[in-house]
Wavefront OBJ file of the C-alpha trace (Angstrom):
o trace
v 0.092 -0.064 -0.258
v 1.351 3.502 -0.756
v 2.495 5.977 2.303
v 2.251 8.884 -0.019
v -0.495 11.303 1.226
v -2.610 12.648 -1.376
v -5.190 15.641 -1.024
v -8.081 14.224 -2.443
v -11.439 16.075 -3.126
v -14.958 15.884 -5.261
v -17.270 18.700 -6.094
v -20.245 18.918 -8.211
v -21.087 22.272 -10.078
v -23.345 23.478 -12.796
v -22.478 24.978 -16.409
v -24.952 27.708 -16.039
v -24.144 29.140 -19.264
v -25.065 25.847 -21.067
v -28.880 25.686 -21.146
v -31.001 23.366 -23.016
v -34.497 23.714 -24.614
v -36.131 23.036 -21.133
v -33.932 26.078 -19.705
v -31.934 23.167 -17.810
v -28.086 23.594 -17.212
v -25.787 20.459 -17.152
v -24.281 19.080 -13.709
v -20.308 18.287 -14.103
v -18.232 16.461 -10.964
v -14.727 18.049 -10.564
v -12.005 15.764 -9.176
v -9.332 16.905 -7.449
v -6.286 15.058 -6.450
v -2.996 17.019 -5.362
v -3.936 20.407 -6.955
v -4.890 18.799 -10.408
v -8.364 18.410 -11.845
v -10.630 16.806 -14.081
v -14.165 17.554 -15.017
v -16.711 15.103 -16.269
v -20.637 15.047 -17.053
v -22.767 13.356 -14.941
v -25.405 13.174 -18.020
v -27.875 14.954 -15.579
v -29.595 18.561 -16.041
v -31.307 20.997 -13.711
v -32.605 24.512 -13.316
v -30.066 26.743 -12.430
v -32.166 28.332 -9.349
v -32.698 24.773 -8.067
v -28.703 24.396 -7.378
v -27.393 24.717 -4.169
v -23.975 26.171 -4.892
v -23.018 26.090 -1.264
v -23.670 22.288 -0.840
v -22.625 21.247 -4.433
v -26.095 19.528 -4.625
v -29.650 20.096 -5.581
v -32.024 21.716 -3.565
v -34.330 19.105 -2.122
v -37.410 20.801 -2.780
v -38.931 17.813 -4.670
v -39.237 14.002 -4.850
v -37.367 14.305 -7.955
v -34.493 16.496 -6.645
v -33.972 14.128 -3.613
v -33.619 11.110 -6.143
v -31.276 13.307 -8.219
v -29.217 14.001 -5.051
v -29.142 10.023 -4.058
v -27.659 9.391 -7.461
v -25.033 12.400 -7.158
v -24.147 10.431 -3.967
v -23.845 7.294 -5.419
v -21.280 8.767 -7.955
v -19.315 10.205 -5.105
v -19.146 6.790 -3.422
v -17.949 4.751 -6.262
v -15.447 7.386 -7.304
v -14.335 7.207 -3.770
v -14.227 3.141 -3.778
v -12.150 3.714 -7.041
v -9.656 6.063 -5.286
v -8.866 3.842 -2.387
v -8.383 0.636 -4.827
v -5.812 2.896 -6.700
v -4.164 4.248 -3.812
v -3.235 0.595 -2.813
v -1.582 -0.102 -6.110
v 1.323 2.229 -5.323
v 0.507 4.124 -8.817
v 1.098 7.842 -9.332
v -2.617 9.009 -8.844
v -4.085 11.498 -11.261
v -7.709 12.853 -11.767
v -7.533 11.476 -14.881
v -6.669 7.754 -14.143
v -9.453 8.106 -11.334
v -11.889 9.040 -13.965
v -11.261 6.539 -16.314
v -11.163 4.038 -13.701
v -14.855 4.806 -12.701
v -15.701 4.962 -16.595
v -14.097 1.621 -17.180
v -11.726 3.154 -19.618
v -8.805 0.962 -19.914
v -5.524 2.814 -19.287
v -3.003 2.186 -22.135
v -0.054 1.793 -20.103
v -2.184 -0.962 -17.942
v -3.618 -2.719 -20.841
v -4.517 -6.251 -20.311
v -2.833 -8.778 -22.292
v -5.293 -11.670 -23.346
v -5.000 -15.177 -24.083
v -6.781 -15.033 -27.747
v -5.035 -11.810 -28.174
v -1.768 -13.079 -27.594
v -2.517 -16.154 -29.497
v -3.972 -14.480 -32.550
v -0.976 -12.134 -32.729
v 1.507 -14.766 -32.658
v -0.178 -16.576 -35.194
v -0.289 -13.611 -37.574
v 3.665 -13.530 -37.072
v 3.948 -17.187 -37.991
v 2.015 -16.579 -40.856
v 4.478 -13.977 -42.146
v 7.432 -16.426 -41.847
v 5.924 -19.223 -43.802
v 8.320 -20.673 -46.191
v 11.045 -18.766 -44.331
v 11.279 -20.354 -40.560
v 7.716 -22.359 -40.625
v 5.579 -24.458 -42.954
v 2.198 -23.825 -43.919
v 1.004 -27.036 -42.155
v 2.701 -25.806 -38.489
v 0.895 -22.689 -38.934
v -2.292 -24.316 -39.586
v -1.748 -26.372 -36.287
v -1.597 -23.185 -34.147
v -4.575 -21.860 -36.034
v -6.170 -25.298 -34.976
v -5.272 -24.897 -31.372
v -6.400 -21.291 -31.281
v -9.842 -22.661 -32.610
v -9.859 -25.036 -29.767
v -9.221 -22.397 -27.181
v -11.753 -20.235 -28.244
v -14.525 -23.062 -28.424
v -13.252 -24.011 -24.989
v -13.626 -20.589 -23.556
v -17.214 -20.226 -24.968
v -18.347 -23.611 -23.687
v -16.683 -23.547 -20.056
v -16.209 -19.806 -19.352
v -19.095 -18.278 -21.267
v -16.983 -15.658 -23.046
v -14.845 -15.452 -25.964
v -11.389 -14.347 -24.332
v -9.780 -14.193 -21.041
v -6.980 -12.198 -19.582
v -3.547 -14.061 -19.924
v -2.940 -13.711 -15.930
v -6.125 -15.496 -15.263
v -4.940 -18.658 -16.957
v -4.136 -21.412 -14.365
v -3.562 -24.862 -13.783
v -7.425 -25.246 -13.934
v -7.723 -23.919 -17.104
v -5.113 -26.002 -18.498
v -6.514 -29.518 -17.017
v -9.970 -28.155 -18.104
v -8.825 -27.607 -21.696
v -7.219 -31.243 -21.538
v -11.002 -32.476 -20.319
v -12.645 -30.849 -23.343
v -10.359 -32.082 -26.100
v -10.945 -35.566 -24.790
v -14.369 -35.389 -24.232
v -16.133 -32.648 -26.416
v -13.970 -32.955 -29.286
v -12.858 -37.045 -28.971
v -9.326 -35.974 -29.721
v -6.807 -39.087 -29.179
v -4.595 -38.508 -26.127
v -1.542 -37.938 -28.367
v -3.279 -35.224 -30.383
v -4.526 -33.469 -27.142
v -0.996 -33.521 -26.248
v -0.136 -31.733 -29.482
v -2.447 -28.859 -28.868
v -1.527 -28.554 -25.352
v 2.548 -28.408 -26.366
v 1.201 -25.465 -28.898
v -0.721 -24.160 -26.014
v 2.319 -24.052 -23.657
v 4.416 -22.171 -26.237
v 2.100 -19.288 -25.964
v 1.697 -19.491 -21.989
v 5.826 -19.443 -22.238
v 5.671 -16.012 -24.485
v 3.339 -14.628 -21.389
v 5.700 -15.953 -18.741
v 8.842 -14.639 -20.695
v 7.261 -11.015 -20.833
v 6.191 -11.329 -16.927
v 2.274 -11.011 -18.486
v 1.987 -14.214 -16.385
v 3.430 -14.665 -13.030
v 2.613 -18.115 -12.245
v 3.133 -21.370 -14.704
v -0.085 -22.579 -15.098
v 1.718 -26.034 -16.115
v 3.147 -26.519 -12.722
v 2.098 -30.335 -12.080
v 0.799 -31.072 -15.532
v 2.939 -33.547 -17.553
v 2.655 -33.583 -21.324
v 3.024 -37.165 -22.470
v 2.643 -39.322 -25.583
v 1.434 -43.123 -25.824
v 3.295 -45.658 -27.744
v 0.720 -46.030 -30.982
v 1.117 -48.663 -33.849
v 2.050 -46.938 -37.129
v 0.199 -48.673 -40.108
v 2.241 -49.445 -43.167
v 1.472 -51.607 -46.217
v 3.100 -55.349 -46.449
v 4.990 -56.319 -49.780
v 1.856 -58.169 -50.555
v -0.350 -55.383 -50.247
v 1.688 -53.254 -51.862
v 1.920 -55.730 -54.748
v -1.843 -55.632 -54.829
v -1.906 -51.605 -55.086
v 0.833 -51.710 -58.267
v -0.999 -54.328 -60.050
v -4.993 -53.188 -59.668
v -6.155 -51.398 -62.722
v -8.491 -48.687 -62.329
v -11.415 -47.506 -64.742
v -11.608 -44.310 -62.816
v -8.943 -41.842 -63.590
v -8.874 -40.113 -60.302
v -8.385 -43.064 -58.283
v -5.658 -44.075 -60.861
v -3.855 -40.639 -60.043
v -4.221 -41.134 -56.501
v -2.990 -44.607 -56.433
v 0.039 -43.552 -58.267
v 0.917 -40.407 -56.194
v 0.621 -42.701 -53.481
v 3.015 -45.259 -54.801
v 5.605 -42.486 -55.592
v 5.722 -41.888 -51.802
v 5.707 -45.546 -50.744
v 8.909 -45.657 -52.939
v 10.747 -42.406 -52.130
v 9.455 -41.989 -48.295
v 7.969 -38.139 -49.490
v 5.631 -36.640 -46.935
v 2.489 -35.056 -48.694
v 3.748 -31.735 -48.490
v 6.932 -32.453 -50.284
v 5.310 -34.736 -52.916
v 3.053 -31.594 -53.937
v 5.681 -29.397 -54.844
v 8.083 -31.741 -56.278
v 9.404 -30.442 -59.672
v 11.783 -31.433 -62.681
v 14.600 -29.532 -61.215
v 14.386 -31.876 -57.763
v 15.331 -34.865 -59.922
v 19.182 -34.539 -60.735
v 21.912 -37.235 -61.445
v 24.177 -37.959 -58.652
v 27.726 -38.908 -58.457
v 26.846 -42.303 -59.178
v 25.343 -41.325 -62.597
v 21.805 -42.483 -61.591
v 18.813 -40.288 -61.078
v 17.932 -39.092 -57.567
v 15.312 -37.105 -56.057
v 17.148 -34.036 -54.380
v 14.924 -31.714 -52.097
v 14.736 -29.800 -48.790
v 11.947 -31.002 -46.763
v 9.251 -28.699 -46.261
v 8.459 -29.560 -42.635
v 12.084 -29.574 -41.325
v 14.342 -27.952 -44.127
v 16.692 -30.832 -43.867
v 17.791 -32.161 -47.380
v 16.629 -35.676 -48.170
v 18.240 -37.568 -51.200
v 16.547 -40.641 -52.560
v 17.784 -42.871 -55.751
v 15.000 -43.078 -58.409
v 13.857 -46.456 -58.385
v 12.242 -48.072 -61.636
v 9.032 -47.920 -60.176
v 9.092 -43.913 -59.480
v 11.103 -43.207 -62.745
v 8.058 -45.249 -64.574
v 5.721 -42.920 -62.992
v 7.694 -39.778 -63.526
v 7.526 -40.484 -67.463
v 3.722 -41.397 -67.158
v 2.755 -37.926 -65.874
v 5.352 -35.861 -67.811
v 2.950 -34.461 -70.341
v -0.175 -34.256 -67.770
v -1.986 -31.243 -68.299
v -2.114 -30.359 -64.247
v 1.919 -30.888 -64.241
v 2.184 -28.966 -67.371
v 0.279 -25.926 -66.023
v 1.458 -26.201 -62.068
v 5.162 -26.892 -63.667
v 5.206 -30.154 -61.133
v 6.355 -33.605 -61.667
v 3.122 -35.250 -60.704
v -0.794 -34.347 -60.391
v -0.873 -34.395 -56.732
v -4.259 -33.730 -55.194
v -4.742 -32.108 -51.844
v -4.252 -34.186 -48.239
v -7.886 -34.056 -47.663
v -8.602 -35.495 -50.944
v -5.924 -38.155 -51.268
v -7.291 -39.475 -48.100
v -10.564 -39.561 -49.053
v -9.934 -41.365 -52.293
v -7.561 -43.600 -50.514
v -10.027 -45.016 -48.614
v -12.082 -45.704 -51.525
v -8.616 -47.310 -53.241
v -8.558 -49.485 -50.018
v -11.733 -50.747 -50.292
v -11.434 -51.782 -53.926
v -8.439 -53.543 -53.381
v -9.704 -55.513 -50.305
v -6.972 -53.540 -48.155
v -8.189 -54.078 -44.313
v -6.354 -50.504 -43.365
v -7.113 -46.761 -43.393
v -5.030 -45.596 -45.833
v -3.252 -41.894 -45.619
v -0.842 -40.034 -47.447
v 1.327 -40.728 -44.380
v 0.895 -44.694 -44.565
v 3.158 -44.550 -47.760
v 5.805 -42.830 -45.511
v 5.920 -45.495 -42.979
v 5.693 -48.075 -45.947
v 8.855 -46.933 -47.299
v 10.729 -47.036 -43.957
v 9.397 -50.600 -43.562
v 8.383 -52.663 -46.259
v 10.649 -51.318 -49.073
v 13.696 -49.908 -47.293
v 14.367 -51.671 -43.743
v 12.597 -55.131 -44.720
v 15.079 -55.302 -47.765
v 18.375 -54.735 -45.616
v 18.737 -51.063 -45.976
v 20.612 -49.904 -43.115
v 18.755 -47.654 -40.671
v 21.539 -45.103 -40.771
v 20.732 -44.942 -44.602
v 17.071 -45.099 -44.165
v 17.078 -41.913 -41.882
v 19.110 -40.199 -44.169
v 16.725 -40.416 -47.034
v 13.688 -39.590 -44.577
v 15.425 -36.472 -43.775
v 15.654 -37.090 -40.248
v 18.252 -35.451 -38.012
v 18.455 -38.330 -35.949
v 18.242 -42.220 -35.752
v 16.054 -42.157 -32.968
v 13.294 -40.346 -35.148
v 13.462 -42.918 -37.825
v 12.888 -45.863 -35.312
v 9.448 -44.118 -34.788
v 8.709 -44.935 -38.458
v 10.730 -47.971 -39.066
v 9.419 -51.459 -37.784
v 11.309 -54.444 -38.345
v 8.971 -57.134 -39.884
v 9.107 -60.646 -38.499
v 10.178 -61.864 -42.236
v 13.214 -60.095 -41.699
v 13.887 -61.273 -38.097
v 13.314 -64.501 -39.183
v 15.483 -64.245 -42.453
v 18.586 -62.689 -40.072
v 18.276 -65.447 -37.921
v 18.120 -68.377 -40.389
v 22.180 -68.674 -40.519
v 21.722 -69.880 -36.904
v 19.534 -72.701 -37.531
v 22.203 -75.212 -37.947
v 25.057 -73.748 -36.095
v 23.910 -74.734 -32.943
v 22.863 -78.322 -31.951
v 21.556 -80.113 -28.796
v 21.707 -83.635 -28.395
v 18.578 -85.268 -26.695
l 1 2 3 4 5 6 7 8 9 10 11 12 13 14 15 16 17 18 19 20 21 22 23 24 25 26 27 28 29 30 31 32 33 34 35 36 37 38 39 40 41 42 43 44 45 46 47 48 49 50 51 52 53 54 55 56 57 58 59 60 61 62 63 64 65 66 67 68 69 70 71 72 73 74 75 76 77 78 79 80 81 82 83 84 85 86 87 88 89 90 91 92 93 94 95 96 97 98 99 100 101 102 103 104 105 106 107 108 109 110 111 112 113 114 115 116 117 118 119 120 121 122 123 124 125 126 127 128 129 130 131 132 133 134 135 136 137 138 139 140 141 142 143 144 145 146 147 148 149 150 151 152 153 154 155 156 157 158 159 160 161 162 163 164 165 166 167 168 169 170 171 172 173 174 175 176 177 178 179 180 181 182 183 184 185 186 187 188 189 190 191 192 193 194 195 196 197 198 199 200 201 202 203 204 205 206 207 208 209 210 211 212 213 214 215 216 217 218 219 220 221 222 223 224 225 226 227 228 229 230 231 232 233 234 235 236 237 238 239 240 241 242 243 244 245 246 247 248 249 250 251 252 253 254 255 256 257 258 259 260 261 262 263 264 265 266 267 268 269 270 271 272 273 274 275 276 277 278 279 280 281 282 283 284 285 286 287 288 289 290 291 292 293 294 295 296 297 298 299 300 301 302 303 304 305 306 307 308 309 310 311 312 313 314 315 316 317 318 319 320 321 322 323 324 325 326 327 328 329 330 331 332 333 334 335 336 337 338 339 340 341 342 343 344 345 346 347 348 349 350 351 352 353 354 355 356 357 358 359 360 361 362 363 364 365 366 367 368 369 370 371 372 373 374 375 376 377 378 379 380 381 382 383 384 385 386 387 388 389 390 391 392 393 394 395 396 397 398 399 400 401 402 403 404 405 406 407 408 409 410 411 412
């Protein structure tokens, strides 16, 4: 609490020279603090001869004037309460500051930082860095997280924003519960949204807008999940299937291209003739910088991928867009892949990312390509990342153990 003494005074007065059509003059309040003043209208008028200059109140000669005085007293009381509060905040008290506090006008120097406001500002900055420091897909994830935060606020707090200083542990846990129950998100998906949310909280804490970490005693965990991929048999079914519908054939072909290169959908979509280069071995290679990580990825062009490149070399879409393949949007690809799986009798939920898993397992590791080589082709920064994608199949384990069959024997 401030120990500095302030001289404080309130006084009502009438501006008698300003008269309305009814002959009444406006009533004003003058706030004085340490010799400085600020006037404000109370939005009430009175006949000047009904005003008592000495008391600074209306002459209580009628019920209406008594009611006016009660109204003026209520203003005085409210102003005084605001004065007491501001005095305890150790701020330099001014009449204007007190007036603004009473009127609910936010002080620019004390402007509240809100969660949604901060999140939006952060996302706008990210958007300007697309293609420089961030990919479009990363920015989309931040936007999706903000959308969930906004819906959560409306549902649980009945408001469209919240002061950042009011974000606490209860808010974080409530957001987690909302995502799992109302949005039916999987545990790992929830954790991805929470991780992005936590980054915004860290920004607030770094700027001292939030004093206490709301993530104390909240652990972000992920569960190990089975990452599906196509077996060699399923891959061959897909390769040999004939489609009468062109869109399905295109989706199958672009999906297969990913299966034999390990390229993610975002990289596949932007692939051009310039990305196909002759390597030091005199053979064709795909040489790109990955969209997601900006790491370089060099992949030999296999006969399957070369055949697909030649197949679509003169496709109208490729000619117009100057790309290697007529790749559809990720959403459309996934929708059509479901249809393709049904036609081929593949009992798996096919998505564009399964192609990357298939490259890591069935196409490479299962055919004795070292994990270090697979990691480099996938554009990973460490083998640890590759192990998430790459499963050693039982067929390969059995093949690797084959040489031990006749090495050890036991007489029984």
